C-alpha positions in Angstrom: -3.6 9.6 -5.9 -5.1 8.5 -2.7 -5.6 5.1 -4.1 -1.9 4.9 -4.9 -0.9 6.0 -1.4 -3.3 3.5 0.1 -1.9 0.7 -2.1 1.7 1.5 -1.2 0.8 1.6 2.5 -1.1 -1.6 2.3 1.7 -3.3 0.4 4.3 -2.2 3.0 2.0 -3.5 5.8 1.6 -6.8 4.1 5.3 -7.2 3.5 6.2 -6.1 7.0 3.8 -8.0 9.1 2.4 -10.9 7.2 4.6 -14.0 6.4 5.9 -14.3 2.8 5.9 -17.6 1.0 8.5 -20.1 1.9 9.9 -20.1 -1.6 12.8 -17.8 -0.4 14.4 -20.8 1.4 13.4 -23.9 -0.5 16.3 -25.2 -2.6 15.4 -26.5 -6.0 18.5 -27.2 -8.1 16.5 -28.0 -11.2 15.3 -24.4 -11.4 18.7 -22.7 -10.8 19.6 -19.5 -12.5 16.3 -19.1 -14.4 15.6 -15.8 -16.1 12.6 -13.7 -15.1 9.3 -15.2 -16.0 5.6 -15.2 -15.0 6.4 -17.9 -12.3 9.6 -16.2 -11.1 9.2 -12.4 -11.6 12.9 -11.7 -10.8 14.3 -15.1 -11.7 16.1 -17.6 -9.4 19.6 -17.8 -7.9 22.2 -20.5 -8.2 20.3 -22.7 -5.7 16.9 -22.3 -7.4 15.5 -20.0 -4.8 13.1 -17.3 -6.0 14.8 -13.9 -5.8 11.5 -11.9 -5.6 10.4 -13.6 -2.4 13.8 -13.2 -0.9 13.8 -9.5 -1.7 10.3 -9.2 -0.1 11.5 -11.0 2.9 14.5 -8.7 3.3 12.3 -5.7 2.8 10.0 -6.9 5.6 12.9 -7.4 7.9 14.3 -3.9 7.1 11.0 -2.3 7.7 10.5 -4.0 11.0 13.9 -3.0 12.2 13.4 0.6 11.1 10.0 0.8 12.8 11.5 -0.5 16.0 14.3 2.0 15.9 11.9 4.8 15.1 9.7 3.8 18.0 12.7 3.5 20.4 14.0 6.9 19.4 10.5 8.4 19.9 10.0 7.0 23.4 13.6 7.9 24.5 13.3 11.4 23.0 10.0 12.0 24.7 11.2 10.7 28.0 14.4 12.8 28.0 12.7 15.9 26.6 10.0 15.6 29.3 12.6 15.3 32.0 14.6 18.3 30.6 11.4 20.3 30.4 10.3 19.5 33.9 13.6 20.3 35.5 14.2 23.6 33.7 17.5 25.3 34.5 18.5 22.2 36.5 21.6 20.0 36.0 19.7 17.6 33.8 18.4 20.3 31.5 21.9 21.8 31.2 23.4 18.4 30.5 20.8 17.6 27.8 21.5 21.1 26.2 25.2 20.5 26.3 24.9 17.1 24.6 22.7 18.5 21.9 25.0 21.4 21.3 27.9 19.0 21.1 26.0 16.9 18.6 25.4 20.0 16.4 29.1 21.0 16.6 30.4 17.7 15.3 30.1 16.8 11.6 27.3 14.4 10.8 29.7 12.0 9.1 31.5 11.5 12.5 28.4 9.6 13.8 28.3 7.2 10.8 
């Protein structure tokens, strides 16, 4: 089981941080709309671009954006939480508590 987790984490790292082949953008009209095969695991689109490499490229971009958003939320939350904890019963602490209470009152779908 650990080997499976390690393989998944390593695969996500490779997709996220290492460049994928350039087959996702090279146009080859001779190979347009090919079905899945050994050479093209997910086939090709109407311009002959390999779908598998395009999916990996999109996955890498999505993971980079989500990691950046997670890190930004972590830093901002730690900073605001530290300030609210330092100034206990001050105006900043009361403001943060009011904003959090307001966020809990409103339905979650409101923020989407």
